[in-house]
Residue frames as qw, qx, qy, qz and C-alpha x, y, z in Angstrom:
[[0.016, 0.875, 0.483, -0.005, 0.01, -0.01, 0.03],
 [0.300, -0.779, 0.097, 0.542, 2.83, 2.41, 0.93],
 [0.440, -0.122, 0.583, 0.672, 4.53, 1.71, -2.43],
 [0.149, 0.646, 0.633, 0.399, 1.22, 2.45, -4.38],
 [0.201, -0.894, -0.309, 0.255, 0.85, 5.54, -2.12],
 [0.330, -0.676, 0.265, 0.603, 4.24, 6.92, -3.03],
 [0.472, 0.205, 0.661, 0.546, 3.75, 6.16, -6.78],
 [0.149, 0.850, 0.468, 0.192, 1.46, 9.12, -7.00],
 [0.412, 0.288, -0.095, 0.859, 3.34, 12.49, -7.43],
 [0.281, -0.657, -0.103, -0.692, 0.55, 14.59, -5.92],
 [0.817, -0.532, -0.222, 0.012, 0.76, 12.43, -2.70],
 [0.742, -0.030, -0.149, 0.653, 4.49, 12.76, -2.58],
 [0.139, 0.481, -0.015, 0.865, 4.19, 16.60, -2.88],
 [0.581, -0.661, -0.193, -0.433, 1.41, 16.55, -0.15],
 [0.858, -0.373, -0.246, 0.254, 3.73, 14.55, 2.16],
 [0.551, 0.200, -0.143, 0.798, 6.65, 16.82, 1.72],
 [0.062, -0.509, -0.035, -0.858, 4.73, 20.01, 2.28],
 [0.656, -0.593, -0.254, -0.393, 2.36, 18.69, 4.92],
 [0.819, -0.258, -0.326, 0.394, 5.19, 17.26, 6.99],
 [0.399, 0.204, -0.153, 0.881, 6.99, 20.55, 6.97],
 [0.316, -0.527, -0.153, -0.774, 3.73, 22.51, 7.82],
 [0.778, -0.530, -0.304, -0.147, 2.60, 20.22, 10.57],
 [0.710, -0.162, -0.331, 0.600, 6.01, 20.45, 12.15],
 [0.159, 0.284, -0.069, 0.943, 6.14, 24.22, 11.95],
 [0.478, -0.532, -0.230, -0.660, 2.46, 24.53, 13.25],
 [0.788, -0.433, -0.422, 0.120, 3.16, 22.29, 16.19],
 [0.544, -0.008, -0.282, 0.791, 6.25, 24.25, 17.34],
 [0.041, -0.272, 0.026, -0.961, 4.44, 27.65, 17.06],
 [0.569, -0.504, -0.458, -0.462, 1.18, 26.13, 18.59],
 [0.636, -0.305, -0.554, 0.442, 2.90, 25.41, 21.90],
 [0.241, -0.037, -0.174, 0.954, 3.62, 29.09, 22.44],
 [0.303, -0.303, -0.302, -0.851, 0.18, 30.21, 21.15],
 [0.662, -0.451, -0.582, -0.141, -1.70, 27.78, 23.45],
 [0.530, -0.283, -0.481, 0.638, 0.41, 28.72, 26.54],
 [0.088, 0.000, -0.022, 0.996, -0.25, 32.44, 25.74],
 [0.297, 0.540, 0.703, -0.354, -3.98, 31.75, 25.38],
 [0.252, 0.590, -0.260, -0.721, -3.76, 33.05, 21.80],
 [0.449, -0.002, 0.858, 0.248, -4.43, 29.76, 20.04],
 [0.466, 0.638, 0.602, -0.114, -7.37, 31.12, 18.05],
 [0.018, -0.711, 0.340, 0.615, -5.05, 33.37, 16.16],
 [0.230, -0.136, 0.864, 0.427, -4.70, 30.56, 13.73],
 [0.267, 0.590, 0.761, -0.034, -8.43, 30.30, 13.16],
 [0.120, 0.856, 0.178, -0.471, -8.59, 34.05, 12.60],
 [0.089, -0.627, 0.515, 0.578, -5.79, 34.16, 10.18],
 [0.287, 0.116, 0.898, 0.313, -7.02, 31.29, 8.15],
 [0.279, 0.746, 0.580, -0.169, -10.19, 33.25, 7.61],
 [0.008, 0.844, -0.199, -0.498, -8.19, 36.21, 6.54],
 [0.263, -0.314, 0.784, 0.466, -6.38, 33.91, 4.23],
 [0.360, 0.452, 0.806, 0.127, -9.62, 32.76, 2.65],
 [0.202, 0.897, 0.240, -0.312, -10.70, 36.33, 2.02],
 [0.080, -0.731, 0.439, 0.517, -7.38, 37.08, 0.40],
 [0.281, -0.066, 0.863, 0.414, -7.42, 34.01, -1.96],
 [0.372, 0.676, 0.620, -0.143, -11.03, 34.82, -2.87],
 [0.135, 0.899, -0.040, -0.414, -9.87, 38.26, -4.05],
 [0.200, -0.481, 0.730, 0.442, -6.80, 36.65, -5.84],
 [0.401, 0.281, 0.847, 0.204, -9.05, 34.16, -7.71],
 [0.302, 0.832, 0.416, -0.210, -11.42, 37.01, -8.76],
 [0.150, 0.893, -0.260, -0.336, -8.47, 39.06, -10.19],
 [0.912, 0.391, -0.101, 0.073, -6.76, 36.02, -11.69],
 [0.062, 0.761, -0.587, 0.269, -3.65, 36.42, -9.50],
 [0.589, 0.134, -0.768, 0.211, -1.61, 33.75, -7.80],
 [0.636, -0.659, -0.300, -0.266, -3.38, 32.88, -4.45],
 [0.804, -0.381, -0.221, 0.399, -0.37, 32.09, -2.39],
 [0.498, 0.213, 0.012, 0.840, 1.50, 35.07, -3.47],
 [0.226, -0.579, -0.118, -0.774, -1.28, 37.44, -2.55],
 [0.738, -0.580, -0.306, -0.161, -2.25, 35.69, 0.68],
 [0.732, -0.074, -0.354, 0.577, 1.24, 35.70, 2.20],
 [0.193, 0.226, -0.166, 0.940, 1.56, 39.50, 2.57],
 [0.440, -0.495, -0.203, -0.722, -2.12, 40.05, 3.43],
 [0.812, -0.429, -0.395, -0.010, -2.19, 37.38, 6.22],
 [0.606, -0.052, -0.338, 0.719, 1.12, 38.67, 7.59],
 [0.067, -0.353, 0.004, -0.933, -0.41, 42.27, 7.73],
 [0.656, -0.508, -0.324, -0.454, -3.41, 40.76, 9.50],
 [0.797, -0.268, -0.434, 0.322, -1.17, 39.34, 12.08],
 [0.312, 0.109, -0.235, 0.914, 0.33, 42.63, 12.84],
 [0.317, -0.411, -0.125, -0.846, -3.07, 44.26, 13.01],
 [0.739, -0.423, -0.506, -0.134, -4.37, 41.57, 15.36],
 [0.644, -0.204, -0.415, 0.609, -1.58, 42.20, 17.80],
 [0.127, 0.161, -0.095, 0.974, -1.91, 45.89, 17.56],
 [0.541, -0.440, -0.330, -0.636, -5.79, 45.72, 18.03],
 [0.776, -0.427, -0.462, 0.049, -5.29, 43.47, 21.23],
 [0.620, -0.237, -0.314, 0.679, -2.48, 45.42, 22.79],
 [0.206, 0.028, 0.003, 0.978, -3.19, 49.05, 21.92],
 [0.353, -0.270, -0.288, -0.848, -6.98, 49.37, 21.95],
 [0.555, -0.168, 0.453, -0.677, -10.07, 48.64, 23.83],
 [0.909, 0.160, -0.204, -0.328, -10.57, 45.47, 21.71],
 [0.352, -0.595, 0.712, -0.124, -8.86, 42.66, 23.49],
 [0.343, -0.243, 0.907, 0.001, -7.73, 39.05, 22.45],
 [0.323, 0.263, 0.896, 0.154, -10.45, 36.81, 21.24],
 [0.279, 0.788, 0.406, -0.369, -12.73, 39.77, 20.45],
 [0.079, 0.702, -0.459, -0.538, -10.03, 41.21, 18.04],
 [0.210, -0.132, 0.925, 0.289, -9.76, 37.82, 16.43],
 [0.321, 0.524, 0.785, -0.079, -13.47, 37.48, 15.92],
 [0.269, 0.815, 0.155, -0.489, -13.79, 40.89, 14.50],
 [0.061, 0.611, -0.597, -0.517, -11.02, 40.51, 11.93],
 [0.217, -0.018, 0.955, 0.204, -11.87, 36.82, 10.99],
 [0.392, 0.555, 0.710, -0.185, -15.46, 37.24, 10.56],
 [0.240, 0.803, -0.088, -0.539, -14.95, 40.45, 8.45],
 [0.107, -0.497, 0.743, 0.435, -12.45, 38.65, 6.28],
 [0.245, 0.102, 0.953, 0.143, -14.54, 35.73, 5.52],
 [0.349, 0.709, 0.467, -0.396, -17.60, 37.87, 4.88],
 [0.144, 0.737, -0.369, -0.548, -15.50, 39.84, 2.26],
 [0.129, -0.254, 0.897, 0.339, -14.32, 36.58, 0.76],
 [0.357, 0.420, 0.831, -0.068, -17.84, 35.08, 0.42],
 [0.359, 0.796, 0.262, -0.411, -19.17, 38.29, -1.21],
 [0.045, 0.630, -0.610, -0.478, -16.13, 38.43, -3.66],
 [0.210, -0.049, 0.951, 0.223, -16.65, 34.83, -4.59],
 [0.354, 0.581, 0.702, -0.212, -20.47, 35.22, -5.08],
 [0.334, 0.827, 0.086, -0.444, -19.99, 38.23, -7.35],
 [0.094, 0.658, -0.630, -0.400, -17.21, 36.72, -9.44],
 [0.276, 0.273, -0.884, -0.258, -16.90, 32.96, -9.90],
 [0.827, -0.246, -0.192, -0.468, -19.45, 31.47, -7.60],
 [0.599, -0.526, 0.576, -0.182, -18.70, 28.63, -5.26],
 [0.783, 0.448, -0.393, -0.178, -16.70, 26.68, -7.63],
 [0.955, -0.120, -0.235, 0.138, -14.39, 23.75, -6.96],
 [0.541, 0.399, -0.323, 0.666, -11.28, 25.85, -6.37],
 [0.257, -0.547, 0.237, -0.760, -12.86, 27.85, -3.65],
 [0.906, -0.309, -0.119, -0.264, -14.27, 24.73, -2.11],
 [0.874, 0.131, -0.314, 0.348, -10.85, 23.33, -2.03],
 [0.284, 0.447, -0.359, 0.768, -9.46, 26.24, -0.28],
 [0.533, -0.513, 0.136, -0.659, -12.08, 26.20, 2.32],
 [0.908, -0.278, 0.189, -0.252, -11.94, 22.52, 3.15],
 [0.333, -0.563, 0.724, 0.219, -8.59, 21.36, 1.71],
 [0.898, 0.409, -0.004, -0.166, -7.58, 19.17, -1.20],
 [0.704, -0.399, 0.461, 0.364, -4.70, 16.78, -1.61],
 [0.633, 0.482, 0.442, 0.414, -4.78, 17.48, -5.41],
 [0.099, 0.983, 0.153, -0.013, -4.31, 21.21, -4.85],
 [0.484, -0.705, 0.318, 0.408, -0.47, 21.20, -4.44],
 [0.709, 0.697, -0.070, 0.081, 1.39, 22.16, -7.64],
 [0.797, 0.037, -0.158, 0.581, 5.21, 21.90, -7.99],
 [0.149, 0.588, -0.098, 0.789, 5.42, 25.70, -7.59],
 [0.620, -0.668, 0.010, -0.411, 3.36, 25.57, -4.33],
 [0.931, -0.249, -0.138, 0.227, 5.79, 22.87, -3.11],
 [0.588, 0.276, -0.162, 0.743, 8.88, 24.96, -3.68],
 [0.126, -0.632, 0.009, -0.764, 7.30, 28.04, -2.17],
 [0.778, -0.549, -0.094, -0.292, 5.85, 26.12, 0.79],
 [0.906, -0.056, -0.210, 0.364, 9.21, 24.37, 1.40],
 [0.383, 0.423, -0.168, 0.804, 11.11, 27.64, 1.31],
 [0.404, -0.631, 0.020, -0.662, 8.63, 29.33, 3.77],
 [0.896, -0.417, -0.133, -0.076, 8.75, 26.31, 6.08],
 [0.784, 0.089, -0.232, 0.568, 12.39, 26.27, 6.12],
 [0.065, 0.553, -0.109, 0.823, 12.48, 30.01, 7.00],
 [0.664, -0.591, -0.075, -0.451, 9.95, 29.48, 9.85],
 [0.923, -0.267, -0.196, 0.193, 11.96, 26.49, 11.35],
 [0.584, 0.329, -0.209, 0.712, 15.28, 28.49, 11.02],
 [0.136, -0.597, 0.124, -0.781, 13.82, 31.51, 12.90],
 [0.755, -0.550, -0.094, -0.344, 12.22, 29.44, 15.58],
 [0.884, -0.107, -0.229, 0.394, 15.52, 27.52, 16.37],
 [0.394, 0.466, -0.123, 0.783, 17.35, 30.84, 16.24],
 [0.246, -0.473, 0.220, -0.817, 15.16, 32.74, 18.62],
 [0.649, -0.329, -0.676, -0.112, 13.95, 29.68, 20.69],
 [0.400, -0.231, -0.598, 0.654, 15.29, 31.00, 24.03],
 [0.132, 0.014, 0.053, -0.990, 13.64, 34.38, 23.54],
 [0.584, -0.215, -0.481, -0.617, 10.34, 32.77, 22.40],
 [0.584, -0.298, -0.730, 0.191, 10.46, 30.55, 25.55],
 [0.224, -0.190, -0.442, 0.848, 10.92, 33.51, 27.81],
 [0.292, -0.037, -0.141, -0.945, 8.16, 35.58, 26.20],
 [0.577, -0.225, -0.673, -0.404, 5.79, 32.54, 26.39],
 [0.555, -0.341, -0.708, 0.272, 6.18, 31.70, 29.99],
 [0.321, -0.737, -0.318, 0.502, 6.71, 35.24, 31.70],
 [0.415, 0.695, 0.258, 0.528, 6.35, 38.22, 29.47],
 [0.252, -0.957, 0.023, -0.144, 6.61, 40.65, 32.29],
 [0.701, -0.555, 0.307, 0.324, 9.86, 39.21, 33.42],
 [0.718, 0.284, 0.364, 0.521, 11.18, 39.08, 29.94],
 [0.115, 0.908, 0.147, 0.376, 10.42, 42.83, 29.50],
 [0.477, -0.869, 0.133, 0.010, 12.13, 43.55, 32.86],
 [0.755, -0.273, 0.403, 0.440, 15.39, 41.70, 31.63],
 [0.007, -0.604, 0.353, 0.715, 15.47, 43.87, 28.53],
 [0.319, 0.146, 0.864, 0.362, 13.84, 41.61, 26.04],
 [0.330, 0.174, -0.204, -0.905, 11.67, 43.31, 23.39],
 [0.392, 0.227, 0.865, -0.214, 8.58, 41.16, 24.05],
 [0.526, 0.650, 0.172, -0.521, 6.55, 42.97, 21.57],
 [0.353, 0.563, -0.628, -0.406, 8.97, 42.16, 18.72],
 [0.031, -0.159, 0.986, 0.029, 8.95, 38.39, 19.64],
 [0.474, 0.410, 0.658, -0.418, 5.18, 38.35, 19.97],
 [0.537, 0.659, -0.132, -0.510, 5.03, 39.87, 16.44],
 [0.113, 0.485, -0.839, -0.217, 7.65, 37.28, 15.32],
 [0.310, 0.115, 0.921, -0.205, 5.39, 34.42, 16.64],
 [0.528, 0.571, 0.395, -0.489, 2.37, 35.87, 14.98],
 [0.366, 0.664, -0.445, -0.476, 4.21, 36.45, 11.64],
 [0.034, 0.307, -0.940, -0.146, 5.49, 32.96, 11.58],
 [0.377, 0.278, 0.815, -0.342, 2.09, 31.60, 12.30],
 [0.486, 0.651, 0.094, -0.576, 0.66, 33.59, 9.46],
 [0.267, 0.539, -0.703, -0.379, 3.25, 32.22, 7.06],
 [0.124, -0.046, 0.990, -0.053, 2.42, 28.53, 8.22],
 [0.496, 0.485, 0.547, -0.469, -1.38, 29.22, 7.85],
 [0.449, 0.663, -0.260, -0.540, -0.97, 30.38, 4.28],
 [0.249, 0.419, -0.829, -0.274, 1.12, 27.43, 3.08],
 [0.136, 0.033, 0.968, -0.211, -1.00, 24.89, 4.85],
 [0.480, 0.361, 0.320, -0.733, -4.29, 26.26, 3.73],
 [0.474, 0.341, -0.611, -0.534, -4.10, 24.60, 0.27],
 [0.383, 0.066, -0.921, -0.031, -4.12, 21.18, 1.81],
 [0.098, -0.259, -0.832, 0.480, -5.95, 21.52, 5.08],
 [0.085, -0.689, -0.567, -0.444, -8.41, 24.21, 3.98],
 [0.031, -0.477, 0.235, -0.846, -9.10, 27.67, 5.69],
 [0.680, -0.509, -0.075, -0.523, -11.71, 25.98, 8.02],
 [0.951, -0.279, -0.117, 0.062, -9.35, 23.17, 9.37],
 [0.600, 0.490, -0.372, 0.511, -5.78, 24.50, 9.20],
 [0.270, -0.679, 0.384, -0.564, -5.94, 26.02, 12.78],
 [0.919, -0.345, 0.068, -0.179, -6.27, 22.38, 14.16],
 [0.804, 0.295, -0.285, 0.431, -2.62, 21.74, 13.16],
 [0.134, 0.592, -0.375, 0.701, -1.75, 24.51, 15.63],
 [0.551, -0.484, 0.258, -0.629, -3.95, 23.64, 18.55],
 [0.953, -0.169, -0.105, -0.228, -4.26, 19.88, 18.70],
 [0.771, 0.201, -0.478, 0.369, -0.58, 18.70, 18.94],
 [0.114, 0.459, -0.468, 0.747, 0.15, 21.15, 21.66],
 [0.628, -0.373, 0.201, -0.653, -2.83, 20.24, 23.68],
 [0.954, 0.027, -0.291, -0.072, -2.17, 16.60, 23.13],
 [0.583, 0.342, -0.525, 0.518, 1.44, 16.88, 24.32],
 [0.174, -0.473, 0.383, -0.774, 0.34, 18.89, 27.46],
 [0.849, -0.298, -0.181, -0.397, -1.74, 15.93, 28.62],
 [0.941, -0.133, -0.189, 0.246, 1.45, 13.95, 29.53],
 [0.609, 0.181, -0.169, 0.753, 4.43, 16.28, 29.38],
 [0.234, -0.904, -0.308, 0.180, 4.91, 19.44, 31.63],
 [0.416, -0.498, 0.234, 0.724, 8.30, 20.89, 30.67],
 [0.392, 0.758, -0.071, -0.517, 8.31, 23.39, 27.72],
 [0.103, 0.507, -0.781, -0.349, 10.98, 21.32, 25.83],
 [0.307, 0.094, 0.944, -0.075, 9.09, 18.06, 26.46],
 [0.436, 0.626, 0.437, -0.477, 5.86, 19.71, 25.11],
 [0.328, 0.724, -0.342, -0.501, 7.52, 21.06, 22.07],
 [0.043, 0.334, -0.906, -0.257, 9.29, 17.81, 21.03],
 [0.321, 0.260, 0.898, -0.154, 6.16, 15.66, 21.70],
 [0.429, 0.679, 0.259, -0.536, 3.93, 18.06, 19.85],
 [0.252, 0.629, -0.543, -0.495, 6.16, 17.96, 16.86],
 [0.071, -0.157, 0.976, 0.135, 6.29, 14.32, 16.77],
 [0.355, 0.458, 0.770, -0.268, 2.46, 13.77, 17.18],
 [0.385, 0.683, -0.039, -0.619, 1.78, 16.52, 14.56],
 [0.251, 0.493, -0.702, -0.449, 3.86, 14.84, 11.92],
 [0.132, 0.058, 0.989, -0.018, 2.66, 11.20, 12.71],
 [0.373, 0.532, 0.563, -0.510, -0.99, 12.40, 12.70],
 [0.380, 0.662, -0.214, -0.609, -0.52, 14.09, 9.40],
 [0.123, 0.349, -0.881, -0.293, 1.02, 10.91, 7.88],
 [0.222, 0.236, 0.925, -0.196, -1.66, 8.65, 9.29],
 [0.405, 0.581, 0.356, -0.610, -4.35, 11.08, 8.07],
 [0.310, 0.555, -0.491, -0.596, -2.96, 11.05, 4.59],
 [0.021, 0.094, -0.991, -0.091, -2.94, 7.21, 4.56],
 [0.277, 0.386, 0.752, -0.456, -6.50, 7.17, 5.85],
 [0.380, 0.633, -0.010, -0.674, -7.64, 9.70, 3.31],
 [0.237, 0.412, -0.758, -0.446, -6.02, 7.56, 0.49],
 [0.056, 0.049, 0.996, -0.051, -7.56, 4.28, 1.64],
 [0.207, 0.565, 0.718, -0.351, -11.10, 5.53, 2.27],
 [0.180, 0.475, 0.501, 0.701, -11.12, 8.28, -0.45],
 [0.259, -0.854, -0.431, 0.136, -12.08, 10.92, 2.16],
 [0.142, 0.938, -0.050, 0.312, -11.12, 14.54, 2.49],
 [0.665, 0.219, -0.452, 0.552, -7.50, 14.82, 3.65],
 [0.019, -0.495, 0.304, -0.814, -8.05, 17.67, 5.95],
 [0.734, -0.416, 0.024, -0.536, -10.87, 16.07, 7.78],
 [0.938, -0.045, -0.326, 0.109, -8.97, 12.82, 8.16],
 [0.440, 0.371, -0.423, 0.700, -6.03, 14.69, 9.69],
 [0.278, -0.435, 0.302, -0.801, -8.12, 16.36, 12.25],
 [0.889, -0.291, -0.111, -0.335, -9.95, 13.23, 13.27],
 [0.822, 0.146, -0.433, 0.340, -6.65, 11.54, 13.65],
 [0.186, 0.419, -0.387, 0.800, -5.48, 14.31, 15.82],
 [0.606, -0.412, 0.085, -0.675, -8.68, 14.07, 17.88],
 [0.944, -0.159, -0.285, -0.057, -8.19, 10.30, 18.46],
 [0.600, 0.257, -0.438, 0.618, -4.51, 10.82, 19.53],
 [0.168, -0.471, 0.327, -0.802, -5.64, 13.66, 21.96],
 [0.824, -0.360, -0.074, -0.431, -8.17, 11.23, 23.50],
 [0.888, 0.083, -0.378, 0.250, -5.39, 8.60, 23.87],
 [0.372, 0.379, -0.366, 0.764, -3.10, 11.13, 25.43],
 [0.447, -0.517, 0.100, -0.723, -5.80, 12.44, 27.83],
 [0.933, -0.277, -0.178, -0.146, -6.39, 8.88, 29.18],
 [0.769, 0.229, -0.348, 0.485, -2.57, 8.32, 29.38],
 [0.105, 0.526, -0.280, 0.796, -2.15, 11.50, 31.28],
 [0.688, -0.519, 0.027, -0.507, -4.70, 10.47, 33.92],
 [0.954, -0.203, -0.185, 0.122, -2.79, 7.23, 34.61],
 [0.568, 0.349, -0.330, 0.668, 0.60, 9.09, 34.75],
 [0.206, -0.588, 0.204, -0.755, -0.86, 11.49, 37.30],
 [0.848, -0.409, -0.024, -0.337, -2.26, 8.75, 39.43],
 [0.910, 0.031, -0.239, 0.338, 0.99, 6.79, 39.34]]
């Protein structure tokens, strides 16, 4: 079955990009969940859908349009939540609902709800072209490099932002770095997972790892492994059952979360 699976070029492309995106999303998800800002992924994915709807209507390349737009949205979300009366989840809800409404209006006035838009909303394993693979791999490599380079600063800002500021760390800059890296991961993963499901790659692995592990490093490593394995298993299930790949990956993550939750109870009792 595996040899048959790997004989299809589109599945190989999906495995390469998906593994990189799943790894990046899991690493960033730990910080976002611990900072109680995990829904930023959902908000940015909705912004991505609005951007790609406009790109399709104007016959532009969706990824090249979505990357700067979602990055700008990440900046605006942090500014809204830090500098105004609109805080946290309210700012995310405001931006995300507005973006998806704009996207739906643009789609309805231009092409209608065709197959391309459906694939962007719910994901498609067939959606990855060779150019998408190159761009996604490059973006993922940048995200991983920046995360490793600034790991200690990200750790400090995640656990105690006030102390980090007191020691001279520019917490605002590193919060922005986390948000921008998340925006990049959302955009490159949206083709495969869909705008409605991509945030699960950020939230599920971190929450799963936290059921058993308590140290930041342990949670990060476990989340990365769980995210990649769930992605690969989800791809296999999707291939065998001819089911939507994004939904299969999310359900796999849900099943693993339940297993880790039970395992965590036994570990705490022991």
